[in-house]
C-alpha positions in Angstrom: 126.5 69.4 106.1 129.7 70.1 104.2 130.7 73.7 103.7 129.4 75.0 100.4 127.0 72.2 99.8 123.4 73.3 99.7 120.5 70.8 100.1 118.4 70.4 97.0 115.2 71.1 99.0 116.5 74.5 100.1 117.3 75.3 96.4 113.8 74.2 95.4 112.3 76.4 98.2 114.3 79.3 96.9 113.1 78.8 93.3 109.5 78.6 94.6 110.0 81.8 96.5 111.3 83.6 93.4 108.4 82.3 91.3 105.7 83.2 93.9 107.5 86.5 94.7 107.6 87.5 91.0 103.9 86.6 90.6 103.1 88.5 93.7 104.9 91.6 92.5 103.1 91.4 89.1 99.8 90.9 90.9 100.4 93.8 93.2 101.1 96.1 90.2 97.9 94.8 88.5 95.9 95.4 91.7 97.1 99.0 92.0 96.3 99.6 88.4 92.8 98.1 88.8 92.1 100.2 92.0 93.2 103.3 90.1 91.0 102.4 87.1 88.0 101.8 89.3 88.6 105.0 91.2 88.9 106.9 87.9 85.6 105.4 86.7 83.8 106.3 89.9 85.2 109.9 89.7 84.1 110.3 86.1 80.7 108.9 86.8 80.2 111.2 89.8 81.4 114.2 87.7 78.7 113.3 85.1 76.1 113.5 87.9 75.6 109.8 88.6 75.2 108.5 92.1 77.7 105.7 92.8 77.2 103.2 95.6 79.5 100.4 96.6 78.7 97.2 98.4 82.4 96.1 98.5 85.2 97.0 100.8 86.5 100.6 101.0 89.4 101.7 98.9 91.5 102.1 102.1 91.1 98.5 103.0 92.0 97.4 99.4 95.2 99.6 99.6 96.2 97.9 102.9 95.5 94.5 101.4 97.5 95.2 98.3 100.3 96.8 100.4 100.5 93.6 102.5 100.7 91.6 99.3 103.6 93.8 98.0 105.5 93.4 101.3 104.9 89.6 101.1 106.3 89.5 97.5 109.3 91.5 98.6 110.0 89.2 101.6 109.6 86.1 99.3 112.3 87.4 97.0 114.6 88.5 99.8 114.2 85.2 101.6 114.8 83.3 98.4 118.2 85.1 98.1 118.9 84.1 101.7 118.1 80.4 100.9 120.5 80.5 98.0 123.3 82.1 100.0 122.4 80.1 103.1 122.1 83.2 105.3 120.4 82.9 108.6 118.9 86.4 108.7 118.0 86.7 105.0 116.8 83.1 104.8 115.4 82.0 108.1 114.3 85.3 109.6 112.9 86.9 106.4 111.3 83.5 105.4 109.6 83.4 108.8 108.5 87.0 108.6 107.1 86.3 105.1 105.1 83.3 106.4 103.6 85.1 109.3 102.7 88.2 107.2 101.3 86.0 104.4 99.1 84.1 106.8 97.8 87.3 108.3 97.2 88.8 104.9 95.2 85.7 103.9 93.1 86.0 107.0 92.5 89.7 106.3 91.6 88.8 102.7 89.1 86.3 103.9 87.6 88.5 106.6 87.6 91.9 105.1 87.8 91.6 101.3 85.5 88.5 101.2 87.8 87.1 98.5 86.4 83.6 98.9 88.1 80.3 99.6 89.6 79.3 96.3 92.9 77.9 95.1 94.7 81.2 95.8 93.5 81.1 99.4 94.7 77.5 99.8 98.1 78.3 98.4 98.1 81.4 100.6 97.7 79.2 103.6 99.7 76.0 102.7 102.9 77.6 101.3 103.5 79.9 104.3 102.9 77.0 106.8 105.3 74.8 104.7 107.9 77.6 104.7 107.6 78.0 108.5 108.0 74.3 109.1 110.9 73.9 106.6 113.1 76.9 107.6 112.6 76.4 111.3 113.1 72.6 111.4 114.5 70.8 108.3 116.8 73.6 107.0 117.5 75.3 110.3 121.1 74.0 110.4 121.7 74.8 106.8 121.0 78.5 107.2 124.0 79.3 109.3 126.0 82.2 107.7 
């Protein structure tokens, strides 16, 4: 490929990373707010003398899950910058790290949080696999700097 010429597919992948990374960052902030709100509601109910029981996952597991989502969002944005700049470490390495972390996070979400198998889970499985394939085969020679 000619110097300074970026494939359109790599640019499209970068744009998708920015969109999904931004949505992931917003989702992470919302999840932290919801966890804090739920914890506050439980604390105020307990201080009023009510007994609170939970059938869902513990708060610790939710924090780990949300932290994994935050790191995934960060890696998406960083790898998107790497795709734009055609950098091997920022693009290929961080993109691969995102994909592996995201697949693990999706499995944790299915197993521990019992989040169900919806459209979010499908995207959480397909996009990382697509990223792994594209950055390690199709765009491998384009991420050289």
